[in-house]
C-alpha positions as semicolon CSV with decimal commas, in nm:
position;residue;x (nm);y (nm);z (nm)
1;M;-4,512;-2,827;1,262
2;L;-4,598;-2,500;1,441
3;K;-4,798;-2,515;1,761
4;L;-4,949;-2,211;1,960
5;D;-5,165;-2,201;2,265
6;L;-5,398;-1,883;2,298
7;R;-5,604;-1,800;2,589
8;N;-5,954;-1,687;2,436
9;K;-6,202;-1,431;2,564
10;D;-6,355;-1,684;2,791
11;G;-6,032;-1,754;2,963
12;K;-5,996;-2,098;2,805
13;V;-5,687;-2,206;2,622
14;E;-5,708;-2,299;2,255
15;H;-5,438;-2,502;2,086
16;F;-5,354;-2,439;1,715
17;Q;-5,131;-2,624;1,498
18;E;-4,989;-2,545;1,141
19;T;-4,844;-2,852;0,961
20;D;-4,799;-2,674;0,634
21;V;-4,569;-2,367;0,639
22;P;-4,406;-2,247;0,339
23;T;-4,023;-2,182;0,322
24;R;-4,109;-1,822;0,251
25;K;-4,196;-1,781;0,611
26;I;-3,836;-1,871;0,698
27;V;-3,730;-1,593;0,456
28;E;-3,953;-1,352;0,620
29;G;-3,862;-1,459;0,974
30;L;-3,506;-1,418;0,893
31;R;-3,578;-1,067;0,787
32;L;-3,773;-0,982;1,090
33;T;-3,496;-0,807;1,281
34;P;-3,491;-0,468;1,461
35;E;-3,217;-0,339;1,223
36;N;-3,477;-0,393;0,937
37;F;-3,746;-0,202;1,109
38;P;-3,563;0,096;1,288
39;E;-3,885;0,287;1,295
40;L;-4,055;0,048;1,562
41;D;-4,037;0,114;1,920
42;K;-4,067;-0,178;2,163
43;A;-4,452;-0,182;2,149
44;G;-4,441;-0,175;1,765
45;W;-4,189;-0,459;1,769
46;Y;-4,412;-0,678;1,972
47;E;-4,700;-0,597;1,744
48;K;-4,484;-0,687;1,447
49;N;-4,375;-1,032;1,587
50;A;-4,753;-1,089;1,672
51;E;-4,842;-1,023;1,317
52;F;-4,583;-1,247;1,174
53;M;-4,671;-1,520;1,405
54;A;-5,041;-1,508;1,298
55;S;-4,931;-1,496;0,930
56;C;-4,799;-1,844;0,957
57;F;-5,134;-2,011;1,056
58;K;-5,436;-2,041;0,820
59;S;-5,696;-2,028;1,100
60;D;-5,890;-1,703;1,118
61;K;-5,873;-1,733;1,497
62;V;-5,503;-1,662;1,497
63;T;-5,457;-1,300;1,453
64;K;-5,224;-1,022;1,579
65;D;-5,502;-0,922;1,833
66;S;-5,552;-1,285;1,950
67;I;-5,217;-1,329;2,000
68;L;-5,150;-1,015;2,192
69;D;-5,457;-1,059;2,385
70;G;-5,406;-1,449;2,444
71;I;-5,058;-1,461;2,565
72;N;-4,947;-1,330;2,918
73;S;-4,723;-1,034;2,920
74;W;-4,449;-1,235;3,098
75;D;-4,464;-1,528;2,850
76;F;-4,458;-1,331;2,529
77;D;-4,075;-1,340;2,466
78;R;-4,061;-1,704;2,560
79;V;-4,357;-1,808;2,336
80;F;-4,216;-1,609;2,026
81;N;-3,856;-1,786;2,073
82;T;-4,034;-2,120;2,100
83;F;-4,231;-2,020;1,777
84;N;-3,904;-1,934;1,598
85;Q;-3,752;-2,253;1,701
86;Q;-4,025;-2,450;1,568
87;L;-4,038;-2,246;1,236
88;F;-3,667;-2,290;1,193
89;G;-3,667;-2,642;1,288
90;I;-3,449;-2,585;1,584
91;D;-3,466;-2,878;1,852
92;P;-3,464;-2,671;2,192
93;K;-3,311;-2,978;2,370
94;K;-3,006;-2,945;2,134
95;V;-2,992;-2,582;2,211
96;A;-3,010;-2,635;2,576
97;A;-2,728;-2,883;2,573
98;S;-2,514;-2,665;2,359
99;E;-2,551;-2,377;2,591
100;S;-2,491;-2,601;2,905
101;A;-2,157;-2,726;2,749
102;E;-2,050;-2,385;2,647
103;K;-2,101;-2,261;3,000
104;K;-1,873;-2,538;3,131
105;H;-1,565;-2,424;2,911
């Protein structure tokens, strides 16, 4: 399940969930790398990521613009990483435990 919280124009946080995401979105997500879009600068990359995130939701309230306007600038990278973990079925607790174990060695 994908979850996304966006602040709307009134400043209120809206919660969005998507329970049916086709496998095609995993394929698209795997292809969403800077190497495959060398023409994009940092700003274009953020727009491309927001566009991809929006394409995974059926709600017409989740758009590239609602994502770019509804996530604090300092949180975008974290939100996008969390989104990808959800999409790819990665348990963030297991990732954190693995990273912690690697640091000890």
